ZADO-1210 file (C-alpha; in nm, 4 decimals, padded with zeros to 6 digits):
<atoms>
<atom x="-00.5169" y="00.0685" z="02.3303" code="MET" pos="1"/>
<atom x="-00.2700" y="00.3553" z="02.2988" code="GLU" pos="2"/>
<atom x="-00.0264" y="00.3391" z="02.0101" code="ILE" pos="3"/>
<atom x="00.3155" y="00.4999" z="02.0486" code="LYS" pos="4"/>
<atom x="00.5608" y="00.2808" z="01.8584" code="LYS" pos="5"/>
<atom x="00.4971" y="00.1661" z="01.5020" code="VAL" pos="6"/>
<atom x="00.6955" y="-00.0850" z="01.2983" code="CYS" pos="7"/>
<atom x="00.6538" y="-00.0573" z="00.9199" code="VAL" pos="8"/>
<atom x="00.7672" y="-00.3571" z="00.7173" code="LEU" pos="9"/>
<atom x="00.8716" y="-00.2427" z="00.3726" code="GLY" pos="10"/>
<atom x="01.0464" y="00.0751" z="00.2584" code="ALA" pos="11"/>
<atom x="00.9011" y="00.0796" z="-00.0918" code="GLY" pos="12"/>
<atom x="00.6369" y="00.3032" z="-00.2428" code="LEU" pos="13"/>
<atom x="00.3715" y="00.2251" z="00.0196" code="MET" pos="14"/>
<atom x="00.6021" y="00.1512" z="00.3129" code="GLY" pos="15"/>
<atom x="00.7927" y="00.4775" z="00.3038" code="ASN" pos="16"/>
<atom x="00.4667" y="00.6703" z="00.2616" code="GLY" pos="17"/>
<atom x="00.3144" y="00.4999" z="00.5659" code="ILE" pos="18"/>
<atom x="00.6351" y="00.5633" z="00.7607" code="THR" pos="19"/>
<atom x="00.6217" y="00.9324" z="00.6704" code="GLN" pos="20"/>
<atom x="00.2604" y="00.9901" z="00.7737" code="VAL" pos="21"/>
<atom x="00.3135" y="00.7995" z="01.0994" code="CYS" pos="22"/>
<atom x="00.6178" y="01.0110" z="01.1854" code="ALA" pos="23"/>
<atom x="00.4317" y="01.3281" z="01.0900" code="GLU" pos="24"/>
<atom x="00.1537" y="01.2269" z="01.3292" code="ALA" pos="25"/>
<atom x="00.4020" y="01.1997" z="01.6161" code="GLY" pos="26"/>
<atom x="00.4615" y="00.8243" z="01.6310" code="PHE" pos="27"/>
<atom x="00.8055" y="00.6693" z="01.6771" code="GLN" pos="28"/>
<atom x="00.8555" y="00.4586" z="01.3633" code="VAL" pos="29"/>
<atom x="01.0989" y="00.1839" z="01.2735" code="LYS" pos="30"/>
<atom x="01.1029" y="00.1156" z="00.8984" code="MET" pos="31"/>
<atom x="01.2452" y="-00.2221" z="00.8068" code="ARG" pos="32"/>
<atom x="01.3370" y="-00.3776" z="00.4733" code="ASP" pos="33"/>
<atom x="01.5541" y="-00.6666" z="00.3585" code="ILE" pos="34"/>
<atom x="01.8243" y="-00.4722" z="00.1695" code="GLU" pos="35"/>
<atom x="02.0079" y="-00.1485" z="00.2455" code="GLN" pos="36"/>
<atom x="01.9323" y="-00.0073" z="-00.1007" code="ARG" pos="37"/>
<atom x="01.5592" y="-00.0357" z="-00.0318" code="PHE" pos="38"/>
<atom x="01.6045" y="00.1409" z="00.3015" code="ILE" pos="39"/>
<atom x="01.8140" y="00.4151" z="00.1400" code="ASP" pos="40"/>
<atom x="01.5626" y="00.4682" z="-00.1395" code="ASN" pos="41"/>
<atom x="01.2782" y="00.4854" z="00.1124" code="GLY" pos="42"/>
<atom x="01.4537" y="00.7411" z="00.3318" code="MET" pos="43"/>
<atom x="01.5505" y="00.9463" z="00.0249" code="ASN" pos="44"/>
<atom x="01.1862" y="00.9571" z="-00.0836" code="THR" pos="45"/>
<atom x="01.0694" y="01.0677" z="00.2618" code="ILE" pos="46"/>
<atom x="01.3389" y="01.3358" z="00.2761" code="THR" pos="47"/>
<atom x="01.2459" y="01.4663" z="-00.0706" code="LYS" pos="48"/>
<atom x="00.8766" y="01.4780" z="00.0229" code="ASN" pos="49"/>
<atom x="00.9456" y="01.6705" z="00.3413" code="LEU" pos="50"/>
<atom x="01.1929" y="01.9040" z="00.1695" code="SER" pos="51"/>
<atom x="00.9260" y="01.9884" z="-00.0858" code="ARG" pos="52"/>
<atom x="00.6898" y="02.0791" z="00.1978" code="ASP" pos="53"/>
<atom x="00.9551" y="02.3059" z="00.3478" code="VAL" pos="54"/>
<atom x="01.0180" y="02.4746" z="00.0141" code="GLN" pos="55"/>
<atom x="00.6472" y="02.5388" z="-00.0303" code="LYS" pos="56"/>
<atom x="00.6061" y="02.6743" z="00.3222" code="GLY" pos="57"/>
<atom x="00.3903" y="02.3886" z="00.4500" code="ARG" pos="58"/>
<atom x="00.6527" y="02.2897" z="00.7093" code="LYS" pos="59"/>
<atom x="00.9517" y="02.4519" z="00.8721" code="THR" pos="60"/>
<atom x="01.2995" y="02.3025" z="00.8605" code="GLN" pos="61"/>
<atom x="01.2714" y="02.2355" z="01.2347" code="ALA" pos="62"/>
<atom x="00.9493" y="02.0390" z="01.1818" code="GLN" pos="63"/>
<atom x="01.1112" y="01.8357" z="00.9066" code="MET" pos="64"/>
<atom x="01.4076" y="01.7547" z="01.1315" code="ASP" pos="65"/>
<atom x="01.1743" y="01.6450" z="01.4116" code="GLU" pos="66"/>
<atom x="00.9824" y="01.4152" z="01.1771" code="ILE" pos="67"/>
<atom x="01.2992" y="01.2537" z="01.0434" code="LEU" pos="68"/>
<atom x="01.4269" y="01.2070" z="01.3998" code="ALA" pos="69"/>
<atom x="01.1228" y="00.9904" z="01.4760" code="ARG" pos="70"/>
<atom x="01.2174" y="00.7424" z="01.1994" code="ILE" pos="71"/>
<atom x="01.4649" y="00.4614" z="01.2578" code="THR" pos="72"/>
<atom x="01.5531" y="00.2671" z="00.9402" code="PRO" pos="73"/>
<atom x="01.6787" y="-00.0878" z="00.9965" code="THR" pos="74"/>
<atom x="01.7473" y="-00.4226" z="00.8315" code="LEU" pos="75"/>
<atom x="01.6928" y="-00.6106" z="01.1585" code="ASP" pos="76"/>
<atom x="01.3391" y="-00.7462" z="01.2008" code="LEU" pos="77"/>
<atom x="01.3860" y="-00.8045" z="01.5742" code="LYS" pos="78"/>
<atom x="01.5079" y="-00.4507" z="01.6288" code="GLU" pos="79"/>
<atom x="01.2136" y="-00.3164" z="01.4298" code="ALA" pos="80"/>
<atom x="00.9337" y="-00.5185" z="01.5881" code="ALA" pos="81"/>
<atom x="01.0402" y="-00.6288" z="01.9364" code="ALA" pos="82"/>
<atom x="00.8761" y="-00.3360" z="02.1180" code="ASP" pos="83"/>
<atom x="00.6131" y="-00.2362" z="01.8613" code="ALA" pos="84"/>
<atom x="00.2570" y="-00.1516" z="01.9561" code="ASP" pos="85"/>
<atom x="00.1582" y="-00.2012" z="01.5926" code="VAL" pos="86"/>
<atom x="00.3251" y="-00.3695" z="01.2975" code="VAL" pos="87"/>
<atom x="00.2109" y="-00.2282" z="00.9634" code="VAL" pos="88"/>
<atom x="00.3063" y="-00.4801" z="00.6968" code="GLU" pos="89"/>
<atom x="00.3560" y="-00.3412" z="00.3454" code="ALA" pos="90"/>
<atom x="00.5446" y="-00.6193" z="00.1693" code="VAL" pos="91"/>
<atom x="00.4743" y="-00.7454" z="-00.1822" code="VAL" pos="92"/>
<atom x="00.1227" y="-00.8768" z="-00.2613" code="GLU" pos="93"/>
<atom x="00.2037" y="-01.2495" z="-00.2386" code="ILE" pos="94"/>
<atom x="00.0000" y="-01.4422" z="00.0171" code="MET" pos="95"/>
<atom x="00.2614" y="-01.7045" z="00.1042" code="GLU" pos="96"/>
<atom x="00.5256" y="-01.4372" z="00.1607" code="LEU" pos="97"/>
<atom x="00.2959" y="-01.2375" z="00.3859" code="LYS" pos="98"/>
<atom x="00.2042" y="-01.5454" z="00.5891" code="LYS" pos="99"/>
<atom x="00.5722" y="-01.6289" z="00.6298" code="LYS" pos="100"/>
<atom x="00.6374" y="-01.2772" z="00.7612" code="VAL" pos="101"/>
<atom x="00.3550" y="-01.3020" z="01.0162" code="TYR" pos="102"/>
<atom x="00.4666" y="-01.6438" z="01.1363" code="ALA" pos="103"/>
<atom x="00.8128" y="-01.4983" z="01.2038" code="GLU" pos="104"/>
<atom x="00.6697" y="-01.1888" z="01.3693" code="LEU" pos="105"/>
<atom x="00.4841" y="-01.4069" z="01.6210" code="GLU" pos="106"/>
<atom x="00.8221" y="-01.5103" z="01.7648" code="THR" pos="107"/>
<atom x="00.9289" y="-01.1468" z="01.8080" code="ILE" pos="108"/>
<atom x="00.6480" y="-00.9056" z="01.8970" code="VAL" pos="109"/>
<atom x="00.4974" y="-00.8488" z="02.2431" code="PRO" pos="110"/>
<atom x="00.1550" y="-00.9938" z="02.3248" code="ASP" pos="111"/>
<atom x="-00.0123" y="-00.6516" z="02.3044" code="LYS" pos="112"/>
<atom x="00.1039" y="-00.5898" z="01.9463" code="CYS" pos="113"/>
<atom x="-00.1557" y="-00.5424" z="01.6721" code="LEU" pos="114"/>
<atom x="-00.1014" y="-00.6518" z="01.3132" code="PHE" pos="115"/>
<atom x="-00.2148" y="-00.4155" z="01.0351" code="PHE" pos="116"/>
<atom x="-00.1731" y="-00.5353" z="00.6761" code="THR" pos="117"/>
<atom x="-00.1605" y="-00.2922" z="00.3867" code="ASN" pos="118"/>
<atom x="-00.2849" y="-00.5494" z="00.1369" code="THR" pos="119"/>
<atom x="-00.4818" y="-00.4162" z="-00.1579" code="SER" pos="120"/>
<atom x="-00.6949" y="-00.7263" z="-00.1938" code="GLY" pos="121"/>
<atom x="-00.5697" y="-01.0415" z="-00.0170" code="LEU" pos="122"/>
<atom x="-00.7671" y="-01.2227" z="00.2536" code="SER" pos="123"/>
<atom x="-00.7259" y="-01.0726" z="00.5993" code="ILE" pos="124"/>
<atom x="-00.8682" y="-01.3895" z="00.7534" code="THR" pos="125"/>
<atom x="-00.6189" y="-01.6170" z="00.5775" code="GLU" pos="126"/>
<atom x="-00.3221" y="-01.4105" z="00.6946" code="MET" pos="127"/>
<atom x="-00.4574" y="-01.3810" z="01.0483" code="ALA" pos="128"/>
<atom x="-00.4986" y="-01.7592" z="01.0715" code="ALA" pos="129"/>
<atom x="-00.1207" y="-01.8167" z="01.0792" code="VAL" pos="130"/>
<atom x="-00.0891" y="-01.5944" z="01.3872" code="THR" pos="131"/>
<atom x="-00.1819" y="-01.6367" z="01.7518" code="LYS" pos="132"/>
<atom x="-00.3778" y="-01.3104" z="01.7459" code="ARG" pos="133"/>
<atom x="-00.6484" y="-01.3235" z="01.4750" code="PRO" pos="134"/>
<atom x="-00.8597" y="-01.0948" z="01.6944" code="ASP" pos="135"/>
<atom x="-00.5797" y="-00.8331" z="01.6810" code="ARG" pos="136"/>
<atom x="-00.5349" y="-00.8518" z="01.3040" code="PHE" pos="137"/>
<atom x="-00.6942" y="-00.6090" z="01.0561" code="ILE" pos="138"/>
<atom x="-00.6510" y="-00.4718" z="00.7065" code="GLY" pos="139"/>
<atom x="-00.5431" y="-00.1080" z="00.6680" code="THR" pos="140"/>
<atom x="-00.5341" y="-00.0368" z="00.2949" code="HIS" pos="141"/>
<atom x="-00.3625" y="00.2914" z="00.2129" code="PHE" pos="142"/>
<atom x="-00.3697" y="00.4564" z="-00.1272" code="PHE" pos="143"/>
<atom x="-00.0808" y="00.5880" z="-00.3334" code="ASN" pos="144"/>
<atom x="00.0754" y="00.8360" z="-00.2754" code="PRO" pos="145"/>
<atom x="00.0156" y="00.7797" z="00.0951" code="VAL" pos="146"/>
<atom x="00.1070" y="01.1321" z="00.2166" code="PRO" pos="147"/>
<atom x="-00.1423" y="01.2831" z="-00.0306" code="VAL" pos="148"/>
<atom x="-00.4367" y="01.0422" z="-00.0558" code="MET" pos="149"/>
<atom x="-00.6930" y="01.0956" z="00.2206" code="ARG" pos="150"/>
<atom x="-00.8589" y="00.7528" z="00.2194" code="LEU" pos="151"/>
<atom x="-00.7838" y="00.4601" z="00.4502" code="LEU" pos="152"/>
<atom x="-00.9870" y="00.1472" z="00.3782" code="GLU" pos="153"/>
<atom x="-01.0139" y="-00.0642" z="00.6945" code="ILE" pos="154"/>
<atom x="-01.1038" y="-00.4309" z="00.6485" code="ILE" pos="155"/>
<atom x="-01.2184" y="-00.6662" z="00.9230" code="ARG" pos="156"/>
<atom x="-01.1159" y="-01.0298" z="00.9134" code="GLY" pos="157"/>
<atom x="-01.3444" y="-01.3066" z="01.0374" code="TYR" pos="158"/>
<atom x="-01.2101" y="-01.2837" z="01.3938" code="GLU" pos="159"/>
<atom x="-01.1091" y="-00.9164" z="01.4125" code="THR" pos="160"/>
<atom x="-01.2317" y="-00.7749" z="01.7443" code="SER" pos="161"/>
<atom x="-01.4337" y="-00.4577" z="01.7919" code="ASP" pos="162"/>
<atom x="-01.1468" y="-00.3191" z="02.0008" code="GLU" pos="163"/>
<atom x="-00.8960" y="-00.3730" z="01.7184" code="THR" pos="164"/>
<atom x="-01.1315" y="-00.2034" z="01.4730" code="LEU" pos="165"/>
<atom x="-01.1769" y="00.0951" z="01.7042" code="ALA" pos="166"/>
<atom x="-00.8002" y="00.1240" z="01.7553" code="THR" pos="167"/>
<atom x="-00.7308" y="00.1071" z="01.3814" code="ALA" pos="168"/>
<atom x="-00.9908" y="00.3755" z="01.3082" code="LYS" pos="169"/>
<atom x="-00.8541" y="00.6079" z="01.5769" code="ALA" pos="170"/>
<atom x="-00.5000" y="00.5528" z="01.4485" code="TRP" pos="171"/>
<atom x="-00.6050" y="00.6240" z="01.0901" code="GLY" pos="172"/>
<atom x="-00.7821" y="00.9428" z="01.1936" code="GLU" pos="173"/>
<atom x="-00.4717" y="01.0574" z="01.3819" code="LYS" pos="174"/>
<atom x="-00.2805" y="01.0121" z="01.0570" code="LEU" pos="175"/>
<atom x="-00.5250" y="01.2549" z="00.8984" code="GLY" pos="176"/>
<atom x="-00.7094" y="00.9931" z="00.6954" code="LYS" pos="177"/>
<atom x="-01.0790" y="00.9527" z="00.6224" code="GLU" pos="178"/>
<atom x="-01.1633" y="00.5932" z="00.7116" code="CYS" pos="179"/>
<atom x="-01.4168" y="00.3595" z="00.5550" code="ILE" pos="180"/>
<atom x="-01.4886" y="00.0184" z="00.7083" code="VAL" pos="181"/>
<atom x="-01.5690" y="-00.2767" z="00.4838" code="VAL" pos="182"/>
<atom x="-01.6305" y="-00.6466" z="00.5226" code="LYS" pos="183"/>
<atom x="-01.3689" y="-00.8853" z="00.3907" code="GLU" pos="184"/>
<atom x="-01.4197" y="-00.9718" z="00.0245" code="ALA" pos="185"/>
<atom x="-01.1863" y="-01.0096" z="-00.2738" code="PRO" pos="186"/>
<atom x="-01.0211" y="-00.6691" z="-00.3383" code="ALA" pos="187"/>
<atom x="-01.2577" y="-00.5168" z="-00.0784" code="PHE" pos="188"/>
<atom x="-01.4586" y="-00.2198" z="-00.2139" code="VAL" pos="189"/>
<atom x="-01.2391" y="00.0372" z="-00.3845" code="VAL" pos="190"/>
<atom x="-01.0139" y="-00.1984" z="-00.5788" code="ASN" pos="191"/>
<atom x="-01.2981" y="-00.4299" z="-00.6720" code="ARG" pos="192"/>
<atom x="-01.4508" y="-00.1398" z="-00.8647" code="ILE" pos="193"/>
<atom x="-01.1325" y="00.0405" z="-00.9686" code="LEU" pos="194"/>
<atom x="-00.9386" y="-00.2620" z="-01.0937" code="CYS" pos="195"/>
<atom x="-01.2233" y="-00.3702" z="-01.3175" code="LEU" pos="196"/>
<atom x="-01.2132" y="-00.0263" z="-01.4827" code="MET" pos="197"/>
<atom x="-00.8341" y="-00.0356" z="-01.5258" code="ILE" pos="198"/>
<atom x="-00.8482" y="-00.3885" z="-01.6664" code="ASN" pos="199"/>
<atom x="-01.1159" y="-00.2807" z="-01.9145" code="GLU" pos="200"/>
<atom x="-00.8880" y="00.0037" z="-02.0265" code="ALA" pos="201"/>
<atom x="-00.6261" y="-00.2585" z="-02.1162" code="PHE" pos="202"/>
<atom x="-00.8890" y="-00.4508" z="-02.3154" code="PHE" pos="203"/>
<atom x="-00.9798" y="-00.1285" z="-02.4996" code="VAL" pos="204"/>
<atom x="-00.6127" y="-00.0527" z="-02.5699" code="LEU" pos="205"/>
<atom x="-00.5463" y="-00.4119" z="-02.6812" code="GLY" pos="206"/>
<atom x="-00.8360" y="-00.3938" z="-02.9260" code="GLU" pos="207"/>
<atom x="-00.6867" y="-00.0806" z="-03.0769" code="GLY" pos="208"/>
<atom x="-00.9911" y="00.1369" z="-03.0131" code="LEU" pos="209"/>
<atom x="-00.7815" y="00.4393" z="-02.9161" code="ALA" pos="210"/>
<atom x="-00.4281" y="00.5399" z="-02.8187" code="SER" pos="211"/>
<atom x="-00.3269" y="00.5138" z="-02.4514" code="PRO" pos="212"/>
<atom x="-00.3092" y="00.8933" z="-02.4348" code="GLU" pos="213"/>
<atom x="-00.6650" y="00.9316" z="-02.5650" code="ASP" pos="214"/>
<atom x="-00.8022" y="00.6565" z="-02.3395" code="ILE" pos="215"/>
<atom x="-00.6553" y="00.8315" z="-02.0372" code="ASP" pos="216"/>
<atom x="-00.7622" y="01.1761" z="-02.1573" code="LYS" pos="217"/>
<atom x="-01.1161" y="01.0483" z="-02.2080" code="GLY" pos="218"/>
<atom x="-01.1441" y="00.9290" z="-01.8481" code="MET" pos="219"/>
<atom x="-00.9774" y="01.2402" z="-01.7036" code="VAL" pos="220"/>
<atom x="-01.1896" y="01.4890" z="-01.8954" code="LEU" pos="221"/>
<atom x="-01.5061" y="01.2834" z="-01.9351" code="GLY" pos="222"/>
<atom x="-01.5282" y="01.1385" z="-01.5843" code="CYS" pos="223"/>
<atom x="-01.3302" y="01.3999" z="-01.3904" code="ASN" pos="224"/>
<atom x="-01.0714" y="01.1452" z="-01.2767" code="HIS" pos="225"/>
<atom x="-00.7413" y="01.2974" z="-01.1611" code="PRO" pos="226"/>
<atom x="-00.5414" y="01.0422" z="-01.3641" code="ILE" pos="227"/>
<atom x="-00.6255" y="00.8059" z="-01.6479" code="GLY" pos="228"/>
<atom x="-00.6589" y="00.4300" z="-01.5842" code="PRO" pos="229"/>
<atom x="-00.3526" y="00.3289" z="-01.7877" code="LEU" pos="230"/>
<atom x="-00.1319" y="00.5934" z="-01.6272" code="ALA" pos="231"/>
<atom x="-00.2666" y="00.4848" z="-01.2880" code="LEU" pos="232"/>
<atom x="-00.1737" y="00.1230" z="-01.3553" code="SER" pos="233"/>
<atom x="00.1785" y="00.2364" z="-01.4448" code="ASP" pos="234"/>
<atom x="00.1906" y="00.4320" z="-01.1186" code="LEU" pos="235"/>
<atom x="00.0641" y="00.1456" z="-00.9017" code="VAL" pos="236"/>
<atom x="00.2696" y="-00.1126" z="-01.0903" code="GLY" pos="237"/>
<atom x="00.1355" y="-00.3320" z="-01.3683" code="ASN" pos="238"/>
<atom x="00.2719" y="-00.6381" z="-01.1893" code="ASP" pos="239"/>
<atom x="00.0752" y="-00.5452" z="-00.8762" code="THR" pos="240"/>
<atom x="-00.2285" y="-00.4809" z="-01.0930" code="MET" pos="241"/>
<atom x="-00.1978" y="-00.8260" z="-01.2482" code="LEU" pos="242"/>
<atom x="-00.1653" y="-00.9929" z="-00.9051" code="HIS" pos="243"/>
<atom x="-00.4897" y="-00.8283" z="-00.7950" code="VAL" pos="244"/>
<atom x="-00.6744" y="-00.9188" z="-01.1156" code="MET" pos="245"/>
<atom x="-00.5597" y="-01.2801" z="-01.0944" code="GLU" pos="246"/>
<atom x="-00.6933" y="-01.3003" z="-00.7407" code="GLY" pos="247"/>
<atom x="-01.0250" y="-01.1464" z="-00.8419" code="LEU" pos="248"/>
<atom x="-01.0485" y="-01.3850" z="-01.1350" code="HIS" pos="249"/>
<atom x="-00.9986" y="-01.6859" z="-00.9078" code="ARG" pos="250"/>
<atom x="-01.2512" y="-01.5641" z="-00.6536" code="GLU" pos="251"/>
<atom x="-01.5191" y="-01.3963" z="-00.8666" code="LEU" pos="252"/>
<atom x="-01.5037" y="-01.5505" z="-01.2105" code="GLY" pos="253"/>
<atom x="-01.4501" y="-01.4551" z="-01.5713" code="ASP" pos="254"/>
<atom x="-01.5691" y="-01.0944" z="-01.5421" code="LYS" pos="255"/>
<atom x="-01.2318" y="-01.0262" z="-01.3801" code="TYR" pos="256"/>
<atom x="-01.0133" y="-01.2140" z="-01.6318" code="ARG" pos="257"/>
<atom x="-00.6881" y="-01.0163" z="-01.6732" code="PRO" pos="258"/>
<atom x="-00.6621" y="-00.8408" z="-02.0080" code="ALA" pos="259"/>
<atom x="-00.4094" y="-01.0162" z="-02.2379" code="PRO" pos="260"/>
<atom x="-00.2208" y="-00.6902" z="-02.2923" code="LEU" pos="261"/>
<atom x="-00.1721" y="-00.6429" z="-01.9177" code="LEU" pos="262"/>
<atom x="-00.0315" y="-00.9961" z="-01.8928" code="VAL" pos="263"/>
<atom x="00.1978" y="-00.9297" z="-02.1883" code="GLN" pos="264"/>
<atom x="00.3346" y="-00.6058" z="-02.0428" code="LEU" pos="265"/>
<atom x="00.4184" y="-00.7772" z="-01.7134" code="VAL" pos="266"/>
<atom x="00.5887" y="-01.0648" z="-01.8954" code="ARG" pos="267"/>
<atom x="00.7962" y="-00.8048" z="-02.0803" code="ALA" pos="268"/>
<atom x="00.9045" y="-00.6491" z="-01.7502" code="GLY" pos="269"/>
<atom x="00.7145" y="-00.3291" z="-01.8265" code="ARG" pos="270"/>
<atom x="00.5884" y="-00.2765" z="-01.4716" code="PHE" pos="271"/>
<atom x="00.5362" y="00.0987" z="-01.5068" code="GLY" pos="272"/>
<atom x="00.7127" y="00.3905" z="-01.3442" code="ARG" pos="273"/>
<atom x="00.9217" y="00.1746" z="-01.1124" code="LYS" pos="274"/>
<atom x="01.0813" y="-00.0125" z="-01.4049" code="SER" pos="275"/>
<atom x="01.1009" y="00.2891" z="-01.6371" code="GLY" pos="276"/>
<atom x="00.8530" y="00.1525" z="-01.8895" code="LYS" pos="277"/>
<atom x="00.4928" y="00.0348" z="-01.8754" code="GLY" pos="278"/>
<atom x="00.2122" y="00.1494" z="-02.0986" code="VAL" pos="279"/>
<atom x="00.4213" y="00.4651" z="-02.1256" code="TYR" pos="280"/>
<atom x="00.7975" y="00.5166" z="-02.1491" code="ASP" pos="281"/>
<atom x="00.9362" y="00.7137" z="-01.8517" code="TYR" pos="282"/>
<atom x="01.3065" y="00.6794" z="-01.9331" code="THR" pos="283"/>
<atom x="01.3226" y="01.0022" z="-02.1306" code="ALA" pos="284"/>
<atom x="01.1446" y="01.2109" z="-01.8642" code="LYS" pos="285"/>
</atoms>
């Protein structure tokens, strides 16, 4: 199947990044969110990213203008999805909300449309089951920041067809991503390993074994990680991190029990960079 028109649901951190890389790859993209401020923030982020590329000589101003011209921001779900070849859903990691979105999409999209979900750990099969096209439903898990990170983790649901998998891989490669294909399982492959490490960092911090700065420095310098686990959780969102850990705990048992300090930070509204405070305080920067 040839993909020309892409609908991205969500203009947040992941949604605007997916929109940008799709537009850069030559696709016509409609980016939809539920409030104008989310749309404006998403478009501002894309514009800043592209402007930085122009300033550094990676793109020309003409190329930037062409990319932006391929993006149509909208609040109207019907306008966004009615003629889409693919809907890439990047809404918040809450299963019932995602299923509600897909049930509504079924009344809007054409029969040919494929559904790609950017979930970081929820069941592809469970989401696909509320649609009329479980064979045309697949997980496409991007990593933050989307324009920079090379990996695309592709996850098959129980009924995902070989054709849908092949289309998703070809699409991901056109976006410039390296694709890995995994079977459906809680948190898939990358997050199943990564989230356990981040959660353990919160246990270490909660036990007072070291400062957050030294925990992160230890993993950066000792393990050659580009960013420490606590700083990474702040970047991803501690609330998102907690959602994933709670799901892993339900599915896989006590090894994945969320660290009490992570729970406490989320209850305090310290979600990380997006709220201004998490493990670290970003308000003064």
